[in-house]
N, C-alpha and C positions, 0 to 999 in steps of 0.2 A: 635636814634637806628639806627643800620646800620648792613650791613652784617659781621657776624663774632663775633658780640657783645654776650656776656652772660647775659640773661636776666631771670628775675622772670615770671614764669607763674602760676596765680592763679584760680584754679577750686572752683567757689562760688556756693552756693546755690541759690534760687531765691530772698531770701531776702540780698544777697550780703555777707554773712558771708562765710568765706573761709573754705572749707574741704579738700582740698589736694593743695600742691603746689609743685614746682620745679624749679631747674635750667636749662636753656637749652641754646643752640646757635642758632643764627639766620644763617641759610642756606641761603635764597632768601627772598626779599622782594620787592615789588612795590606797587603802590597805592591801588590795591585790595585786596592784601593777604600779609600775613608772613607765612613761613616755618622755623619750628625749628627744629633741631635734637639733640638728646640725646644718648650716648653711653650706650651699657649695663654695667648694674652695677650701675648707676648714682642712686643718692639718691633722694628719694621723701618724703616729709612730709605728712602724711596722719592723719586727727584728730582723727580717732578711732583706727587704727592700729600703731601708732607712725612713726618712720623713716623707710622707707622701699628701699630696692634695685631693681631698675627696673631690669627684667629676659629676656629683649629683646632690641636691638637698637630700638628707635622710631624716626620716623619722623611724624611730625605733621602739619597740613594744616589748617589756620585760615582765612578766608574770610571775609572781613568786610562787605559783604552784604548778607551773608548766616546764617541761623539759625540752623547751625550744623559745627562743625570741623571733620577732618579725621586724623586718625593716622593709620601709616603703622608702624605694629611691626615685626621686623627681627630676626630670630635665630641666634644661635652662629655661625653658617656657612654663614650666610649673605642671607639665603634663606626668602623669605615673609613667615611668619607664619600666619598671620592675618591682618584684616582692621578692625578698630574699629572707629563708629562715634557717636558722642556726640551730640544730639540734644541740642541744646544751643543757647544764645544770640551771636550775632556777638561779636567778641573779643572787649575790649576797653581798652586804655591804663590808667593806674592808678598805682601812685606813681614810676614811671620809670619801671614798667612791663606790663605784656598783662595779662589780666582777661576776664573770661567769665561767664556767669550764667549758669549751667547745670540744664536743664529740665527734667532730670531723662531717657527720651526715649532713647534708644541706638539701633543702627545697628551693628551687629557682622558679619564677614563674614570669613570663612578659604578659602585658594585659590582654593580647590576642591569642595566647596559647595555653594549653593545659600545663599544670605544675609538674615538674619533674624531680625526681630524687637524683642527688648528684654525690659525689665523692665517696661511693661505696669503696673504692681502692684503698682510699685513705683510711676510711674507717676499718677493714680489714688490717692495714699495718698498725692501727693504734690498738686493736684487740691483741695482737701479739707484745707490743710495747709497753702497753699498760695493764696487761692480763685481765682485760674484762672478762667475767663470768658470761656464761650463758644466759642467764637471768638477766644480766645487764644489758646485754646486745640483743635481746629480744625487747626490753624496754626501751630501748633507743629506737630500734625499728617501729614499735607500737608508736612512739613520740613522731617518728617520721610519717607514719600513715596519716596520723591526726593532723599533721602540719602539711600534707599534701591536699587533705580537705580543705583545712582552714585556707590555704592560698588560692584554692580554686573558688572559694566563694566570698574571698576577702571583699569588702567594699572599703577602699582607702578615703581618707578625708583629705579635703583640699590641702595643696602643698602649703607647708608655712611660709610665710611671707617674710623675707631678708633681704638685706641689701646685699648684692653682690661682694664677694671679698675678693682682692686682687688675686691673681694666680702667680705673680711674680714674686721671686724669693726675698 
């Protein structure tokens, strides 16, 4: 993989099953991270909803030593609309693409509001379904607290410049 490559990203449940995937472009990468960008209108495959079009331009940051990844979402005018952080495994390479296991907790932030922790109910269900240990639960809440701080002080780069993709099928 190298800058400019188009790769597949797979969001997986804790058991490794893919629940969402999309193709994206590598904007930057180094030994510690990969940053990808996807233009508004890009297609995403979702196991529950089928193929959907992304309504924002996305820039996603994946760090190889963090239990979260961060997504900047930009509106059609190129303004930062929100920051979304998945509490997840560090990314790993599989079948030529980038994968991560999503552990249900999420951090969400609008530019004018403080960050919020979301989906604690889904995390509680996953604790039972995937038999997360007490230590693992504490580690994920620690990652969530770190992600809350990160979201509150995040300084987004300007929106990537892409031509608009047609939203028609």
